[in-house]
Each structure stands twice: as structure tokens, then as C-alpha cells.
N, C-alpha and C positions, 0 to 999 in steps of 0.2 A: 620793765615790770618783771619781778621774779616771784612766781607763784609756787612753783613746784620745788620741793626739797628732796631729801633722800627717799622719801616714801609718800609721794603725792603732795597734795596741798594740806597744810595743817596750821591752825591758828586758834585763837579764842573764838568760840561760837558767838555769832551775832556781830562780830567786828570784821572789817575788811581783812581778807577776802571771803570771809564766811558770813557776810551779811546777805540778806535775802536777794537784794538787787544784783549783787555780784555773782552769787551762785546761779541765779536765773540766767545771767548773761553767759556764764561758763557753759550752762546747758545748751544755750543756743549755738555757741561756737562749736561745742562738741558735736551737736546734731549735724551741722554742716560738714564737719570734718569726717564723720563716719558715713556720710552718704544720704543724710536727711531722710526723705520719704521712702527710701528703699530699705532703711535700716530698722533693726529691732534690737533692744538691749535688755539687760537684766540689772536690777538695782536691789540693794539690801543694805542693812546697817546694823550698828550695835545698839546698846541700851541707854545711851546718853539721852538726857532730857531734850537736847537740841536736835537729835537725829531726825525725827519726823519733819521738822520745819525745813531742815536743809535738804532732805530727800524730796520734799514737796517742791521746793524752789528749783532744784535741778530738773525734776520731772516736768515742771511747767515750761522751763526753757527748752527742753527737748521736744515737748509736745508742740510748742510754737513753731518748730521746724518740721513737724509732721512725723516725728520718731515715735514708734510704738515701744512701750516699756512693759516688762513683767516685773512685779514687785515681790521679792522673796521675803520681805519683812525683816525680822531680827534673825540674822544668820552670820556666821563667821565670815571674815573677808575671803578666806580660801574657798568658801562655798560659792561666792559670786564668780570667782575665777573658774571653778569647776562647772558651774551652770552655764557660763558663756559657751564653753566647748560642747557640753552635753546637748544644749538646745540650739546649737548653730547660730548663736547671736552674733551681732557685729561688734558688740562691746559690752562691758559691765562696769558698774559704778558701785563702790563700797563706801558708805558714809561711816567713817570711824576715825578716831585719833589714836587707835591702837592702845599703847601703854600709857598714854598721857592722862592727866586728871580729867574729871568730868566736864569742867568748864571749857576745855578744848574740844575741837572736833576736826574732821578732815574729809578729804575726797580722794579716793584711790580709784584710778581708771585702768581697766584692763582692755587689751585689744582682743580681736576675734580668736586668737590662739590661746587665750587664757593667761597671757603674760602681761606684766605691767606695760602701760603705754610707752612706746619708745621715746627716747629723749627728743627726737626731731618733732614728734607730734605734740609733746608737751610744749616745746618751744613755739610751735605754730599756734597753740591756744593762747600762750602768753602774748604773742605778737598781735593777734586779732582782737584780744579783749578790750584794749583801750578805745577802740573805735566802735565797740558794740553799744547799742542803746536799748532802751525798753525796760519795762518793769513787769514783775509777775502779774499775770491776770488771774482769772478764776478757773483756768483749765482744770478739769478733774484729775486728781492724782490716782494712778491705778491702785486698785484694792490689792491687799496682800493675798497672794495665792499660796496656801499652805502646802500645795503639792510640790513647790519648788524646794522648800526646806526638806521635805520628805525625800525628794530625789537625791539631794546631797547625802542625807542620812543613809539611804540605800547604797549609793555609790561607794562611800567611805566604808560602810559596813561590809561590803563585798571583799574588801582587802584585809579584813580583820582576822579571819580564821576563828577557830573555837577557843575561847579563853577559859573554858572549863571551870567556872566558879572562882577564878582568880580574884582574891580580895584587893580591891583598888580604891584609892582615895583620889577624887578629882576636886581641884579648886578652880572654879570657873570665873573668878574675878568679878562676879556680878555683871558679866559681860555677855557677848554674843553667843557664847557656847553654853549658856546656863541650862538650856533644855536639850540641845542636840547632842552634846558630848556625853552626858549620862545615858541618853537613849541609845547611842551607838555602842557604848561599852556593855550595856545590859543586853542589847540585841546579840552581842558576841558571846554572851554567857558569863560575863564577869559579875562578881558580887560588888556592887558599887556603893560607896558612901560619898556624899557630895557636900562641899562647902562653897561659899561664894556664889550662890544660885538664887539670890533674892534681890534682883535689881530694882532700884527705886528711881533711877534716872540720875542720881548724884553719887552713888557709892561705887561706881565702876573703878576697879584697880585700887580702891581705898583700903590699904592695909591687908591686901589679899592678892591672890593670883601670882603670876610669874614675876611681878615686880617686888613682891613682898612674900617670899617663900618661908618666912620664919615659922608661921603657924603650921604650914604644911610639914616642915621639917620636924617640929615638935610632935605632931600627931603621928607622923611616920615612925618616929623613934619608939612608939609604943609597941611596935612589932605586930600590929593587927593587920598590916597591909603588905602585900608583896611588891606593890608599886604605888607611888603617889605622884600625881602629875598636876602641874599648875599651868594654866593658860593666861595670856594677857587679855585685854578688853575685847579684841577682835579675833582671838584664838589663832593668830598666825605665829605666835611664839610658844615655846614649851620649856618649862623647867621641871626637873624630876627630883624626887627624894627617894633614896633607897630605904630598905627596911631598918637601917640603923639611924635614919634621920639625916644622913649626909646629902647635901644639895648638889645636884648635878646640872651643869649648864649645857649649852649647845655643843661645845667641844667634846664633852663626855658622850653625848648622844651620837655625834658623828663617828666617834671611835667605836662605840658598840655596834652601830649599823655597818660601818665599813668593814670591820673584822668579820661580821657575819656574811656580808656579800662576798668577801674574799674566800671565806671557807666554802661557800657554795659555787665559787667560780664565776660570780656575777659582777665582780668589781672590774669591769671592762669598759674602757681602758682603766689601768690601775692609777686613777687619780681621784682625789676628793677636792672639791672647790671650797675654799674658806675665804676669809677676808684678812685685811691687815691687822685686825684685832685677834685673830685666831691664835691660841696659845702655841708657842713653839714646841710644847710637849706633844701635841697632836702630830706635828710635822715629823718629829722624831719617832713616834710610835708607828706612823704609817710606813716609814722607811723599813721597819722590821718585817713588814709583810710585802715588801717590794712595791709599795705605792708612794705617790708623791702628793704633796699639798700644793695646790695652785691658789695664790692669793689674789683678791680683787679689792677694790674700794668697798667701804662699808655700805650695806644696803642689799637686801635679797634680790633686787632687780639686777644688780651687777653679778651676783652669784649665779642667777638663772641664765644670764646672757653668756657667761663663760662656760657654764655647764653645757649649754646648747652648742657652743663653738667646739668644745672638746669632746662632746658626746658622753659626758660624765653621768654616772648613775646617781651620784650623791653629792650634796653640797649644803652649806648652811653657815650660820653665824654663831659666835659665842653667846649672843643674846638669846638664842633659842629658835631662830628661824631654821627649820629643817626642810630641805627640798629633796624629794625622791622622784627622779625624773620619770620613773615607770608609773608613778601614782599621782603626781601633781605638778603644776606649772608654777607654783609659788609656795612660800612657807606655810605649812599646815601643821599646827600643834597637835591636833587630834590624830592625824595620820602618824605623826612621829611617835606619839604615846602608844598608839596601837601596835606599831612596829616593834617597839621595845617590849611591850606586854607579851607579844607573841613569842619572844625569846625567853622571858621569865617564866611563862607558863610551863615550859619544858622541865622546870625543876631547879635551874641554876638561879641562885639569889642575884638580885640586881647589884648588890654590893660586889659580887664576884665578877660580874660582867663589866662593871665600871672601874676598871683598873688603870685608867689613863694616868700617867705620871706627868703632872703639869709643872712647868717652871713657875715659881712665885710671880704673880702678876698683880699689880695694883692699878685700879682705874679710879680716877677722881673726876668729878663733874663740877666745873667751876662756872658760876653764872657770870656772864660778861655783858658789858654795856655797848660794845662795838665789835664789829668783825673786821679787824684789820688783817690783811694777808700776813700770815705768820712769819714768812721770810722777811717781811718789812719791819718786824718788831725786833730790832737788833739785839737788845739786852736779852730777850727771851731766846733768840736763836743762839746766842753765845752760851746761855745756860744749858741748852740742849746739847750743844757740842761738847761741853764739859762733862755732862752726864754720860754721853756716849764714850768718851775717853775713859771715864771711870769704869764703865761696864766692860771695856776692852774686848768687844766681840762676843761676850758671854750673855748678852741680853739685847733688848730693844727699847727704844723710846719712840712714842708716837703721840703727837699732838694734832688734834683736828677739831673743827667746829661741828657740833651736832647739826644734822640736816633738818631737824624737826623742832628744836628748842634753842633758846639763847644761851647755849652752854659751850664751853670749851672742854673737850674730853682729853684728859692727860693719862696716858697709859705708859707704865714702866714695867718691864719684864727683866728678870735677872736670876742669878744663881741662889740668892738668899733673900728672904722676905724683909729682914731689917734693912738691908741695903736698898732694895727697891722702894720701900716706904720712905726712906730718908730722901732719896732722889725725887720721888713724886712730890713730897712735901715742899722741897726746895723749889721745884719748877712751878708749883701752884702759887707760892709766895711771889715769885717773879711775875707770873702771868697776871695775878690779881692786881699787882701794882701797875702793870702796863695796860691792862684791858678792863679796869675796874668798872663795875656796873653803875 
């Protein structure tokens, strides 16, 4: 039984493994894993219609094992990680499917150190679940404690500094950040305009937020804002737009923050942790300040693990997960936006700070009907070899399955856009024929 993907458990809400009975059993197994009657946890979630039901089911499973829970209500996923550490809890659970559509949902579990549950413990839950029995009872679900969201607001706000009236546009994706992100920026003195802050249970990530930055870009191009930031449904991702409307991804943010840390003598050791998807342009830019890029598999859990091993101050993903080890143990879009805002408020336009020269990169998402090991798909493997010969060391080809959706991700990077688009299109045609949905 494989429950956990790149970022926790994710599926269509109400269906296995996110039906009430299975979620309840996950709660029971988790309760025993973390020490049962001696443990205390923190739970919170996003604005999806299904979140309260899933939260209730896992809370009842935990309660059946005698585990006490504190309910933070609607909060960003990084708030759960932060609260686990701040309150000395044994674990945390965030109910969210992050950037997925509203019909999906998920369960992300954090250990006592505020980091994603280690692989070995996820595997232990998977092994134990098939033999677990029982159905949810009528155990009371802990009431929402508003003080928990307020504690996260204060903690993040303490890292903000004075934004001195900085005109900011925030797109909260009708998700978990819809209240707390504007509040944090206003507390810091920014002049804030907000979109994507009217959740109805079904509009999370819909045509807005980090997954759809087009509206953000258009509004930013008006010149009314010094910084525009979009979060995804659980606010662990960040996408920016500068005052010209240019969209900036996680690689741009990593370069902005890495150069500032280097200037202040705080990029120690001189490494930034990225993933196999990180643009080679960031690697080249870091070399100009004497720093190196260390790559990991996709997933901020892998980035965090390597950051911990290397003692790195900064890491993240092109998709917008930004981890600053002095401030957070997981990707936090609000913290990332605040860190960039602190540099912009000094007078330098964001467009000037975001001067990373990226290699042309094309990413295609292809829906697949089966997940065959890619090395076993001979025709596709030959097409990849041919593409790599064509690039002749001047670019990269990467094919991987999504850890959260039935997709094959096809990434091609090279010296010219027309060339990489042609290669990506060719690979997609082959992959579609071999792995058709």
C-alpha cells in the first residue's frame, strides 16, 4: 500500500485514502506512532469544503488513542510546522492539497522538529494501516483556538521588519492565507491590496494564486505596487511579480535572497539547495559569488533534509517553496514574500533585484494512465538519449512522474527556446503514445 507521495497523502476527497474510515485509521496509527497518551499535536487546514470532515476523522482517530489535539483552524501549512515547535508538540497535521483543485485534499504530517515526517515513519504508517480496524465514533473534535493562528501571525511578523507603507498586492488563492497573510503585511506597515481572499470551499486555486499568476502580473504591470505576491492554497509556495508585471518563480527568489545573504556575510556555508528542476541559470549565477547549488529530488522535504545535512541557510524549489533555515523548517510563502519585501522597501525596484539570467526551460505536464518505470519504456528512453545528444552538454532533459497527480513531467532546458520547445514536444508525443491515459 503506497499512501505517501512527494508531499504527504493526496487524493480526491471522500475516496480512498481520504474517505472517513481510512483517515480515522490513519489517525489511530499515527497516535500509536507518536506515543499515544503522552503525546499532544497541532492540526490545521485550508479552505476546501472537505477539510473539516477530514480534520474531524483524523482527530477522532487520534482521540481514540488518547492523543490530545490543538485545532488551529484555517491556517497555512507552514503555520502548523511552526506551531509544533513553538508549542513543544509531538507532531502536527495539515489538511490540504496545496496547489491542487478543490475536489482533492491531503494530509501532511510534521514531526516534533517541525519538519515533514521522515520516510521511515511514513513507511511505518503504510505497513500498519492494512491491519487497522474500526470506524469513526462521535468523539468530540477540538474547537478552533484562534490564539494559535495569532501566535503564527506574531512569530512571522517578528521577522518582517518595518515595511514603511510599501504598496503590496497579495493573491491568497482563496486559500489558507486569506486572512493571516494580509494581516501580517499590514502589521509590518505595508499598504496592502488583496485578491483571492473570498473562499467558498470550491474556489481555492481556481484561476488565481501561485498556480495562475496571470491576473497578478496584469495588475502589477499597472505600476501601483512595489511588490506583488501570490500564494498557493496552503501558502507554502510563492510566486512574485515585479512592478513591470514580470512573473518571478522560486529560482528568482532564491537568487535575490542568496545574493543578499552573501552581501551580509551570512551565506555560510556558501551553498544553496535546489532540486533537479532548478534552472541551470541559478547554478551559474551562484558561481559568480563563490557559492554552489546542491540539487535534490523534487519535494521540499528533500530540500530541507539536505539543508540540514549541509548546514545551509537557504533552499527551495522553482515551484516556489522557499526555506530559510533561520526562520522556518518548511516552505513558507509568506516568509519568503516578507524577506523580498524587506529588500524592496530600501528603494531598489524588484525588477532590478530580479536579474537572474535563466536558460530557456520548458515544462510540460502530460496526463498518464499508468506509471511504468521510465527506464523500462524503451522507445521513450531512446528519445531522451537522442535529445541529450542534440543538446550536446548545453542543456538538460528530465522526465519524472508527479508525486501528487497522475502526470508525467517533461522538462527540457537548453541554449535557445525554439530548440527546447521542439525537443519537449517530441518527447511528449512519444510519452503520450507509450503511457496514454
